[in-house]
TORKOL-4160 file (C-alpha; in steps of 0.2 Angstrom, whole numbers, padded with zeros to 4 digits, m for minus):
108
<pt num="1" X="m0211" Y="m0190" Z="m0307"/>
<pt num="2" X="m0217" Y="m0206" Z="m0297"/>
<pt num="3" X="m0205" Y="m0202" Z="m0283"/>
<pt num="4" X="m0211" Y="m0184" Z="m0282"/>
<pt num="5" X="m0229" Y="m0189" Z="m0283"/>
<pt num="6" X="m0227" Y="m0202" Z="m0269"/>
<pt num="7" X="m0218" Y="m0189" Z="m0258"/>
<pt num="8" X="m0231" Y="m0176" Z="m0262"/>
<pt num="9" X="m0245" Y="m0187" Z="m0257"/>
<pt num="10" X="m0236" Y="m0192" Z="m0241"/>
<pt num="11" X="m0233" Y="m0174" Z="m0237"/>
<pt num="12" X="m0251" Y="m0168" Z="m0240"/>
<pt num="13" X="m0258" Y="m0183" Z="m0230"/>
<pt num="14" X="m0249" Y="m0177" Z="m0215"/>
<pt num="15" X="m0257" Y="m0159" Z="m0215"/>
<pt num="16" X="m0271" Y="m0158" Z="m0202"/>
<pt num="17" X="m0288" Y="m0154" Z="m0209"/>
<pt num="18" X="m0282" Y="m0155" Z="m0227"/>
<pt num="19" X="m0294" Y="m0163" Z="m0239"/>
<pt num="20" X="m0286" Y="m0172" Z="m0255"/>
<pt num="21" X="m0298" Y="m0174" Z="m0269"/>
<pt num="22" X="m0295" Y="m0190" Z="m0280"/>
<pt num="23" X="m0284" Y="m0205" Z="m0277"/>
<pt num="24" X="m0276" Y="m0202" Z="m0260"/>
<pt num="25" X="m0270" Y="m0220" Z="m0257"/>
<pt num="26" X="m0251" Y="m0222" Z="m0258"/>
<pt num="27" X="m0254" Y="m0239" Z="m0265"/>
<pt num="28" X="m0261" Y="m0232" Z="m0281"/>
<pt num="29" X="m0250" Y="m0217" Z="m0283"/>
<pt num="30" X="m0244" Y="m0224" Z="m0299"/>
<pt num="31" X="m0261" Y="m0222" Z="m0306"/>
<pt num="32" X="m0261" Y="m0203" Z="m0305"/>
<pt num="33" X="m0251" Y="m0189" Z="m0310"/>
<pt num="34" X="m0242" Y="m0178" Z="m0297"/>
<pt num="35" X="m0255" Y="m0165" Z="m0298"/>
<pt num="36" X="m0267" Y="m0164" Z="m0283"/>
<pt num="37" X="m0282" Y="m0154" Z="m0279"/>
<pt num="38" X="m0284" Y="m0150" Z="m0260"/>
<pt num="39" X="m0293" Y="m0139" Z="m0248"/>
<pt num="40" X="m0289" Y="m0134" Z="m0231"/>
<pt num="41" X="m0303" Y="m0133" Z="m0219"/>
<pt num="42" X="m0308" Y="m0116" Z="m0213"/>
<pt num="43" X="m0298" Y="m0107" Z="m0227"/>
<pt num="44" X="m0305" Y="m0101" Z="m0243"/>
<pt num="45" X="m0295" Y="m0108" Z="m0258"/>
<pt num="46" X="m0290" Y="m0091" Z="m0264"/>
<pt num="47" X="m0283" Y="m0086" Z="m0247"/>
<pt num="48" X="m0273" Y="m0102" Z="m0246"/>
<pt num="49" X="m0265" Y="m0099" Z="m0262"/>
<pt num="50" X="m0261" Y="m0081" Z="m0257"/>
<pt num="51" X="m0253" Y="m0088" Z="m0240"/>
<pt num="52" X="m0243" Y="m0100" Z="m0250"/>
<pt num="53" X="m0238" Y="m0086" Z="m0262"/>
<pt num="54" X="m0231" Y="m0076" Z="m0248"/>
<pt num="55" X="m0220" Y="m0091" Z="m0244"/>
<pt num="56" X="m0214" Y="m0092" Z="m0262"/>
<pt num="57" X="m0224" Y="m0107" Z="m0265"/>
<pt num="58" X="m0234" Y="m0106" Z="m0281"/>
<pt num="59" X="m0251" Y="m0115" Z="m0283"/>
<pt num="60" X="m0267" Y="m0111" Z="m0292"/>
<pt num="61" X="m0285" Y="m0110" Z="m0285"/>
<pt num="62" X="m0302" Y="m0111" Z="m0293"/>
<pt num="63" X="m0310" Y="m0124" Z="m0304"/>
<pt num="64" X="m0296" Y="m0125" Z="m0318"/>
<pt num="65" X="m0310" Y="m0125" Z="m0331"/>
<pt num="66" X="m0317" Y="m0141" Z="m0324"/>
<pt num="67" X="m0333" Y="m0133" Z="m0318"/>
<pt num="68" X="m0343" Y="m0149" Z="m0318"/>
<pt num="69" X="m0330" Y="m0159" Z="m0308"/>
<pt num="70" X="m0330" Y="m0144" Z="m0295"/>
<pt num="71" X="m0349" Y="m0145" Z="m0294"/>
<pt num="72" X="m0350" Y="m0164" Z="m0292"/>
<pt num="73" X="m0337" Y="m0162" Z="m0278"/>
<pt num="74" X="m0347" Y="m0148" Z="m0270"/>
<pt num="75" X="m0334" Y="m0135" Z="m0270"/>
<pt num="76" X="m0338" Y="m0124" Z="m0285"/>
<pt num="77" X="m0349" Y="m0112" Z="m0274"/>
<pt num="78" X="m0335" Y="m0111" Z="m0261"/>
<pt num="79" X="m0321" Y="m0106" Z="m0272"/>
<pt num="80" X="m0315" Y="m0122" Z="m0279"/>
<pt num="81" X="m0299" Y="m0130" Z="m0274"/>
<pt num="82" X="m0281" Y="m0127" Z="m0273"/>
<pt num="83" X="m0270" Y="m0136" Z="m0286"/>
<pt num="84" X="m0253" Y="m0142" Z="m0281"/>
<pt num="85" X="m0242" Y="m0150" Z="m0294"/>
<pt num="86" X="m0224" Y="m0157" Z="m0295"/>
<pt num="87" X="m0214" Y="m0159" Z="m0311"/>
<pt num="88" X="m0197" Y="m0166" Z="m0316"/>
<pt num="89" X="m0188" Y="m0150" Z="m0310"/>
<pt num="90" X="m0196" Y="m0149" Z="m0293"/>
<pt num="91" X="m0186" Y="m0156" Z="m0278"/>
<pt num="92" X="m0190" Y="m0167" Z="m0263"/>
<pt num="93" X="m0184" Y="m0152" Z="m0252"/>
<pt num="94" X="m0197" Y="m0141" Z="m0261"/>
<pt num="95" X="m0211" Y="m0153" Z="m0256"/>
<pt num="96" X="m0205" Y="m0153" Z="m0238"/>
<pt num="97" X="m0205" Y="m0134" Z="m0238"/>
<pt num="98" X="m0223" Y="m0135" Z="m0245"/>
<pt num="99" X="m0228" Y="m0147" Z="m0231"/>
<pt num="100" X="m0220" Y="m0136" Z="m0218"/>
<pt num="101" X="m0230" Y="m0121" Z="m0225"/>
<pt num="102" X="m0246" Y="m0130" Z="m0225"/>
<pt num="103" X="m0244" Y="m0136" Z="m0207"/>
<pt num="104" X="m0240" Y="m0118" Z="m0202"/>
<pt num="105" X="m0255" Y="m0111" Z="m0211"/>
<pt num="106" X="m0267" Y="m0125" Z="m0204"/>
<pt num="107" X="m0263" Y="m0118" Z="m0187"/>
<pt num="108" X="m0269" Y="m0100" Z="m0191"/>
């Protein structure tokens, strides 16, 4: 999963106006799991999840039962965050497709 996490972090980092919560320095990618919480400026997390769903990319939005964390990050009142994760059966090509979709959505 290290390779997937590294690729996912690299891909997310290229998307304009995408905020990654948590460790986002590739130097420390081995200190996190390949699950990322993000928000795209100007798009409600639920809407972003729906737009990705329309492209057959499945993510989750909200606070993931981590209400205190969402409150501390200042996102609880605005819909939380979008959760994107990769596991052993995901491919690097799927992560590329996610990146393309996010870049397309960021231009809406």
